[in-house]
C-alpha positions in Angstrom: 27.0 -16.9 -5.6 25.6 -14.2 -7.8 22.4 -15.1 -9.6 21.7 -13.9 -13.1 18.4 -12.2 -14.0 15.7 -14.9 -14.5 14.5 -15.8 -18.0 10.9 -14.6 -18.2 8.4 -17.2 -19.3 6.8 -16.5 -22.8 3.3 -16.6 -21.4 0.1 -14.6 -21.9 0.9 -12.0 -19.3 3.0 -10.0 -21.7 0.3 -10.3 -24.4 -2.3 -9.0 -22.0 -0.2 -5.9 -21.1 0.5 -5.1 -24.7 -3.2 -5.5 -25.5 -4.5 -3.0 -23.1 -1.7 -0.6 -23.6 -2.1 -0.5 -27.4 -5.9 -0.2 -27.2 -5.7 2.6 -24.6 -3.7 4.8 -27.0 -7.0 5.4 -28.7 -8.4 9.0 -28.1 -11.9 7.7 -27.7 -13.6 5.2 -25.4 -12.6 1.6 -25.3 -15.0 -1.1 -24.1 -13.7 -3.3 -21.4 -14.9 -6.3 -23.3 -11.9 -5.7 -25.6 -9.6 -6.8 -22.8 -11.6 -9.8 -21.6 -10.1 -12.5 -23.8 -6.5 -11.5 -23.1 -7.4 -11.2 -19.4 -9.1 -14.6 -19.2 -6.3 -16.5 -21.0 -3.6 -14.9 -18.9 -4.6 -17.3 -16.1 -4.0 -14.7 -13.4 -3.4 -16.2 -10.0 -6.0 -13.8 -8.6 -8.6 -14.8 -11.2 -8.0 -18.6 -11.8 -11.6 -19.3 -12.9 -12.0 -16.5 -15.4 -12.8 -19.0 -18.2 -15.1 -21.1 -16.1 -18.8 -20.8 -16.4 -19.2 -20.8 -12.7 -18.7 -17.4 -10.9 -15.4 -16.7 -9.3 -16.8 -14.7 -6.3 -13.4 -14.4 -4.7 -12.0 -12.6 -7.7 -15.1 -10.4 -8.0 -14.8 -9.5 -4.3 -11.1 -8.6 -4.7 -11.8 -6.4 -7.7 -14.9 -4.8 -6.1 -13.0 -4.0 -2.9 -10.7 -1.8 -5.0 -13.5 0.0 -6.7 -16.1 2.4 -5.3 -19.4 1.1 -4.0 -21.1 3.1 -6.7 -19.8 0.7 -9.5 -23.2 -0.7 -10.4 -24.1 2.7 -11.6 -20.9 3.4 -13.6 -20.6 3.0 -17.4 -17.5 5.0 -18.2 -14.2 5.2 -16.3 -11.9 8.1 -17.4 -8.2 7.9 -16.5 -6.2 11.1 -16.2 -3.2 12.7 -14.5 -4.5 16.1 -13.5 -7.6 18.3 -13.1 -6.5 20.3 -16.2 -6.5 17.1 -18.4 -10.0 16.2 -17.2 -11.3 19.7 -17.7 -9.8 20.0 -21.2 -11.7 16.8 -22.1 -15.0 18.2 -20.8 -15.1 16.5 -17.4 -15.6 19.1 -14.6 -14.1 16.8 -11.9 -13.5 19.6 -9.4 -17.2 19.7 -8.7 -17.6 16.0 -8.5 -17.6 14.4 -5.1 -14.7 12.2 -4.1 -15.1 8.4 -3.8 -13.2 6.0 -1.6 -12.5 2.3 -1.8 -11.7 -0.3 0.9 -8.7 -1.8 -0.7 -6.9 0.8 -2.7 -5.9 4.5 -2.1 -6.6 6.2 -5.4 -8.2 9.6 -6.0 -11.6 9.0 -7.6 -14.4 11.4 -8.5 -18.0 10.4 -9.5 -20.4 12.6 -11.4 -23.4 11.2 -9.7 -24.7 9.6 -12.9 -22.5 7.1 -14.8 -18.9 8.4 -15.1 -16.0 7.8 -12.7 -12.8 9.8 -12.9 -9.6 8.0 -11.7 -6.4 10.0 -11.2 -3.4 8.0 -12.1 0.0 8.7 -10.5 2.1 6.3 -12.6 1.9 3.6 -15.1 1.3 1.2 -12.2 -2.2 2.6 -11.8 -3.0 1.5 -15.3 -1.5 -2.0 -14.7 -3.5 -2.2 -11.5 -6.9 -0.7 -12.6 -7.5 -2.3 -16.0 -7.3 -5.9 -14.7 -9.5 -5.0 -11.8 -12.2 -3.5 -14.0 -12.0 -6.4 -16.4 -12.3 -9.1 -13.7 -15.2 -7.1 -12.2 -17.0 -7.1 -15.5 -16.3 -10.8 -16.4 -17.7 -12.0 -13.0 -20.6 -9.6 -12.9 -21.8 -10.9 -16.3 -21.5 -14.5 -15.2 -23.6 -13.8 -12.2 -26.1 -11.7 -14.2 -26.6 -14.7 -16.6 -27.6 -16.9 -13.7 -29.8 -14.3 -11.8 -31.6 -12.9 -14.8 -35.3 -13.7 -14.7 -35.3 -14.9 -11.1 -38.5 -13.9 -9.4 -36.9 -13.5 -6.0 -33.5 -12.3 -5.0 -33.6 -13.7 -1.4 -30.4 -15.2 0.0 -31.6 -18.7 -0.7 -32.3 -18.0 -4.3 -28.9 -16.2 -4.8 -26.9 -18.9 -3.2 -28.6 -21.6 -5.3 -28.4 -19.7 -8.6 -24.8 -18.8 -8.2 -23.7 -22.0 -6.5 -22.4 -20.3 -3.4 -21.9 -21.5 0.1 -22.2 -19.4 3.2 -18.7 -17.9 2.9 -19.3 -17.1 -0.8 -22.5 -15.3 -0.1 -20.8 -13.3 2.6 -18.0 -12.4 0.2 -20.6 -11.2 -2.4 -22.4 -9.1 0.2 -19.1 -7.5 1.3 -18.2 -6.8 -2.4 -21.5 -5.0 -3.1 -21.5 -3.3 0.3 -23.6 -4.1 3.4 -26.0 -1.2 3.0 -26.0 -1.3 -0.8 -26.3 -5.1 -1.3 -30.0 -5.2 -2.1 -29.7 -2.5 -4.8 -26.4 -4.1 -6.1 -27.8 -7.6 -6.5 -31.0 -6.1 -8.1 -28.8 -4.2 -10.6 -26.8 -7.4 -11.3 -29.9 -9.4 -12.1 -31.3 -6.6 -14.2 -28.5 -5.8 -16.6 -25.1 -6.8 -18.0 -22.0 -4.8 -17.1 -20.6 -3.0 -20.2 -17.9 -0.7 -19.0 -15.9 1.6 -21.2 -12.5 3.2 -20.4 -11.1 6.4 -21.8 -7.5 7.3 -21.3 -6.8 11.0 -21.5 -3.5 12.1 -23.1 -0.9 10.9 -20.6 2.8 11.6 -20.4 5.8 10.9 -18.3 6.1 14.6 -17.5 2.6 14.6 -16.1 3.7 11.9 -13.6 6.6 14.2 -12.7 4.3 17.1 -12.3 2.1 15.1 -9.9 5.2 14.3 -7.8 6.1 18.0 -7.8 2.6 19.0 -6.6 3.0 16.4 -3.8 6.4 17.8 -2.7 5.0 21.4 -2.9 2.4 20.3 -0.3 5.1 19.0 2.0 7.9 21.6 1.6 6.3 24.4 3.7 6.1 22.1 6.7 9.5 20.6 6.1 11.3 23.9 5.7 10.0 25.7 8.8 11.0 29.2 9.8 11.6 28.2 13.5 14.3 25.6 12.7 17.9 26.7 13.1 19.5 28.4 10.1 23.1 28.2 8.9 25.1 31.5 9.1 24.2 33.8 6.2 22.2 31.1 4.5 18.5 30.7 3.7 16.1 28.6 5.6 17.6 25.4 6.9 16.9 22.1 5.1 17.4 19.5 7.7 18.8 16.0 7.1 16.2 13.3 6.4 15.6 9.6 7.1 13.1 8.5 4.5 10.6 5.8 5.3 7.8 4.3 3.3 5.4 2.4 5.5 1.9 3.3 6.6 0.3 6.1 8.6 -0.4 4.3 11.9 2.5 2.1 13.0 5.4 4.6 13.3 3.0 7.4 14.5 1.7 5.2 17.3 5.2 4.0 18.3 6.8 7.4 18.4 3.7 9.6 19.2 3.0 7.6 22.4 -0.7 8.5 22.8 -1.7 4.9 23.5 1.1 4.3 25.9 0.1 7.2 28.1 -3.7 6.9 27.8 -4.0 3.2 28.7 -6.9 3.5 31.1 -9.2 5.5 28.7 -8.6 3.0 25.8 -9.0 0.0 28.1 -12.3 1.3 29.5 -13.6 1.8 25.9 -12.5 -1.8 25.0 -14.2 -3.3 28.0 -17.5 -1.6 27.1 -17.5 -2.1 23.3 -15.3 -5.2 22.9 -14.2 -4.3 19.3 -13.3 -7.5 17.3 -13.7 -9.5 20.5 -10.3 -8.3 21.8 -11.4 -7.2 25.3 -10.5 -10.6 26.8 -7.1 -10.5 25.1 -6.4 -7.1 26.5 -7.5 -8.2 30.0 -5.1 -11.2 29.9 -2.2 -9.1 28.7 -2.8 -6.5 31.5 -3.1 -9.3 34.1 0.1 -10.9 33.0 1.9 -7.5 32.7 3.0 -8.5 29.2 4.3 -5.0 28.0 4.8 -6.3 24.5 1.2 -7.6 24.1 -0.3 -4.6 26.0 1.4 -2.1 23.7 0.5 -4.1 20.5 -3.2 -4.3 21.5 -3.4 -0.6 22.5 -1.8 0.5 19.3 -4.2 -1.6 17.3 -7.3 -0.6 19.2 -6.5 3.1 19.2 -8.0 3.5 15.8 -11.4 2.1 16.9 -11.2 4.2 20.1 -10.7 7.4 18.0 -13.4 6.6 15.4 -16.0 5.7 18.1 -16.1 9.5 18.8 -18.2 11.1 16.0 -17.4 14.6 17.1 -13.7 14.2 16.1 -12.5 15.5 19.5 -10.5 12.3 20.2 -8.7 12.6 16.8 -7.9 16.2 17.6 -6.6 15.3 21.0 -4.3 12.6 19.5 -3.0 14.9 16.9 -2.2 17.6 19.4 -0.5 15.1 21.7 1.6 13.8 18.9 2.6 17.3 17.8 4.2 17.8 21.2 6.5 14.9 20.2 7.4 16.5 16.9 5.0 14.5 14.8 3.0 16.3 12.1 0.5 14.7 9.8 0.0 15.9 6.2 -3.1 14.5 4.5 -3.0 14.3 0.7 -0.3 16.9 0.1 -0.6 18.6 -3.3 -3.9 16.8 -3.8 -1.9 13.5 -4.3 -3.3 10.7 -2.2 -0.1 9.7 -0.5 -0.1 11.0 3.1 3.1 12.1 4.9 4.3 12.3 8.4 7.2 14.5 9.5 8.9 13.6 12.8 11.5 16.0 14.4 13.9 13.7 16.2 14.9 16.5 18.6 11.3 16.6 20.0 11.0 12.8 20.5 10.2 12.2 24.2 11.8 9.0 25.5 9.1 8.9 28.3 6.3 8.6 25.8 7.6 6.3 23.1 6.8 2.6 22.9 9.1 0.8 25.4 10.5 -1.3 22.5 12.1 1.8 21.0 14.2 2.5 24.1 17.7 2.1 22.6 20.7 3.0 24.7 21.5 6.8 24.6 18.0 7.8 23.4 18.1 10.9 25.6 20.8 12.3 23.3 18.4 12.3 20.4 17.4 15.8 21.5 20.6 17.1 19.9 19.6 15.9 16.4 18.7 18.2 13.6 17.2 15.4 11.5 13.7 14.5 10.5 11.9 11.3 9.7 9.8 11.7 6.6 7.3 8.8 6.6 5.1 8.4 3.5 2.1 6.1 3.1 2.6 3.1 0.8 2.7 4.5 -2.8 1.6 2.1 -5.6 4.2 0.7 -8.0 6.1 3.3 -10.1 4.7 6.1 -8.0 7.4 5.1 -5.5 10.1 6.1 -8.1 8.6 9.5 -8.9 8.0 10.4 -5.2 11.4 9.4 -3.8 13.1 11.0 -6.8 11.3 14.3 -6.1 11.9 14.1 -2.3 15.6 13.5 -2.9 15.8 16.7 -4.9 14.0 18.8 -2.2 15.5 17.7 1.1 18.9 18.3 2.7 21.2 15.4 3.4 19.5 12.0 2.9 20.8 9.7 5.7 18.8 6.5 5.1 16.0 5.0 3.0 13.8 2.4 4.7 11.0 0.6 2.9 8.3 -1.5 4.6 5.8 -3.2 2.3 3.4 -6.0 2.1 4.0 -8.9 -0.3 3.0 -12.3 -1.6 5.3 -15.0 -0.4 6.0 -18.3 -2.3 7.6 -20.1 0.6 6.3 -18.6 3.9 2.9 -17.9 5.6 0.7 -14.8 6.1 2.2 -12.7 8.9 5.8 -13.8 8.3 8.6 -11.2 7.5 10.9 -11.5 4.5 14.2 -9.6 4.1 15.9 -9.4 0.6 19.2 -8.2 -0.6 18.4 -8.9 -4.3 15.4 -7.5 -6.3 14.4 -8.2 -9.9 12.4 -5.3 -11.3 9.9 -6.0 -14.1 9.8 -2.3 -15.0 13.5 -2.0 -15.9 14.4 -5.7 -16.2 17.3 -4.9 -13.8 18.5 -7.1 -10.9 19.4 -4.9 -8.0 22.0 -6.1 -5.4 22.4 -4.2 -2.2 23.3 -4.5 1.4 20.1 -4.6 3.4 20.4 -2.7 6.7 18.2 -5.3 8.4 18.7 -8.9 9.3 16.5 -11.4 11.1 18.0 -10.4 14.5 16.5 -6.9 14.0 12.9 -8.3 13.6 12.7 -11.5 15.6 12.7 -10.0 19.1 9.5 -8.0 18.2 7.5 -10.6 16.4 5.2 -12.9 18.3 3.1 -14.8 15.7 5.3 -15.2 12.7 8.8 -16.1 11.4 11.6 -14.0 9.8 13.4 -15.1 6.7 16.4 -13.2 5.5 18.6 -13.7 2.4 15.5 -13.8 0.2 15.1 -12.6 -3.4 12.2 -10.2 -4.3 10.4 -9.8 -7.5 8.8 -6.4 -8.3 5.7 -7.2 -10.4 3.5 -4.8 -12.4 0.3 -5.6 -10.5 -1.3 -8.2 -8.4 -3.3 -9.6 -11.3 -0.4 -9.7 -13.8 1.1 -13.0 -12.6 0.1 -16.6 -13.0 1.3 -20.0 -11.8 3.8 -20.6 -14.7 5.1 -17.1 -14.1 5.6 -17.7 -10.4 7.2 -21.1 -11.0 9.8 -19.6 -13.3 10.9 -17.1 -10.7 10.7 -19.5 -7.8 13.1 -21.8 -9.6 15.5 -18.9 -9.7 15.3 -18.2 -6.0 12.8 -15.3 -6.0 10.3 -15.9 -3.2 8.9 -12.4 -2.5 6.4 -10.8 -4.9 5.7 -7.1 -4.4 5.2 -3.8 -6.3 7.5 -1.0 -5.0 11.1 -2.3 -4.3 12.3 -2.0 -7.9 11.0 1.6 -8.4 12.5 2.7 -5.0 15.8 1.1 -5.9 15.8 2.8 -9.4 15.3 6.2 -7.6 18.1 5.4 -5.1 20.4 4.6 -8.0 19.7 8.0 -9.6 20.2 9.7 -6.2 23.8 8.4 -5.9 24.9 8.2 -9.5 25.2 10.8 -12.3 23.3 8.8 -14.9 19.7 7.6 -15.4 19.1 4.0 -14.4 19.6 1.7 -17.4 17.7 -1.5 -18.3 18.5 -5.2 -18.4 21.5 -5.0 -16.1 22.8 -6.2 -12.8 22.9 -3.1 -10.7 25.0 -3.1 -7.5 24.0 -0.6 -4.8 26.8 -1.3 -2.4 30.2 -0.1 -1.4 30.5 3.6 -1.0 26.8 4.5 -0.6 26.2 7.8 1.1 23.2 6.4 3.0 22.0 3.0 4.0 19.0 1.1 2.5 16.7 -1.1 4.5 14.0 -3.3 2.9 11.4 -5.3 4.8 8.3 -7.1 3.6 5.5 -8.8 5.6 3.5 -11.5 4.0 -0.2 -10.7 3.2 -0.7 -13.4 0.6 0.4 -16.9 -0.1 -0.5 -17.7 -3.7 0.9 -21.2 -3.5 -1.2 -22.1 -0.5 -4.7 -23.5 -0.6 -5.3 -22.4 3.0 -4.3 -18.8 3.1 -4.9 -16.2 0.4 -5.2 -12.5 0.0 -8.7 -13.1 -1.4 -9.9 -14.7 1.9 -7.6 -13.8 4.8 -7.8 -10.4 6.5 -4.9 -8.9 8.3 -6.7 -8.3 11.6 -4.9 -7.8 14.9 -2.9 -11.0 14.6 -1.8 -9.9 11.1 -0.5 -6.5 12.1 1.9 -8.1 14.5 4.3 -8.3 11.6 3.7 -4.7 10.6 4.6 -3.4 14.1 7.7 -5.7 14.3 9.0 -4.2 11.0 8.1 -0.6 12.1 9.9 -1.1 15.4 13.0 -2.3 13.6 13.0 0.7 11.3 12.6 3.3 14.1 15.2 1.6 16.3 17.7 1.6 13.4 17.1 5.3 12.7 17.5 6.1 16.4 20.7 4.1 16.6 22.3 5.7 13.5 21.4 9.2 14.6 22.5 8.7 18.2 25.9 7.6 16.9 26.1 10.7 14.8 25.2 13.2 17.5 27.5 11.4 20.0 30.5 11.8 17.6 
């Protein structure tokens, strides 16, 4: 039975969004304290104790993990869409060093003094960054009030003053950085946090320009001179299977480096025992469990590469993968969404992960198609990037999206498949035929469950939801909370229809679609659970089991579809 769009609860989330959007229209600086009241009363599920006097260290750690480690020095955060906008406002960001964060890929520049420049790729960056900054400041100032005047900042003093247990202290140290903790806690005790935000003149066309710059960084590698050309035509634009996932799973599965360098990686693991996984690898090798061996090798390959400070191992892996038609593009067009191009004709069945060996794979060498795999974009950036890619490639033969999500009825590491998505950006309900069912994922998943026929909700950001909000959607059958499905589906609608996507409608993407759509999510957060939470649970080796199960299903599907084409 078809479900109508849910009725949104009239809660404080909408007030919060309207508050910061209206204030950020100002041409000057806006103090973050102007957002604090609306933020606190929104009762965010990621910041449940915002109004409490006691520090909410989990919320602080979540926010700090998505901000640079230099935050204790920063007083002004400037948001802009391009170098030109920053420079026109007097910020010479080209000469500022880049900053990284642990939990969010976003181009950041720091002037070395007190100003942070943040490049925004869509409105989702605003919806994400403003609550993060506000939560950071609220919790910093709570802890400052308790640490101010303390003669000593030893661990015992800090835990007593802040009311922390051992886990709480560890979370605080992680938030401030292992090497920067002493300076960070001293800064927290010494002064209040009083951040300001300045939004430079932003426009929809600037987001489109960013997507164009991104595609311009990909196009020279996509349209290569050595690929076959059509008679009396320009350079060939090959067919494309579009994938949004991450930059390790599909590369490891198809590139095959770990599968063919087992001994070298195993020797490294025996010596260094990263994450205590040496024993697990030995057991898997002794039992000849190919599934477990492959999963461990893929996961440990990253540690093996980065253990070599010279970079020679990374170069060796990249060269090896290039032989299988896999090319990595880092930050094309200075947009922080990496891309991988995989020529299917160069895929070597002798190298790929054994779980990808579908019948007839040897015929893939007759294919002209490419896989274009992009690293997870954030929110509405998904719409802009897929729209621009759709304009630049040849025939689009499939769109497959793998993402992480919060689940209201499953557990961390489970996989959810949806054929219905409600998108907060457009207020549309999208109905489509998902290319994947539970039978495609289950054979490759060891530690979780697969749930299909779910309903997904595309939210504005992780902070912009509370328990009442989630309850309202849960009652209407929406169990998957994520950020990109709606924007991707809006772009797909415009790729197959002559009109711009409308709003407040039920949109059917089924029937005579020129390509198939696959949507898979793995659970990284369970906001209804008291036991597992994004704030406290890390997706370590046992968490990436779901990631690889989804990636295997996607690559197998592409192989099967393309083999059927070349066979015909």
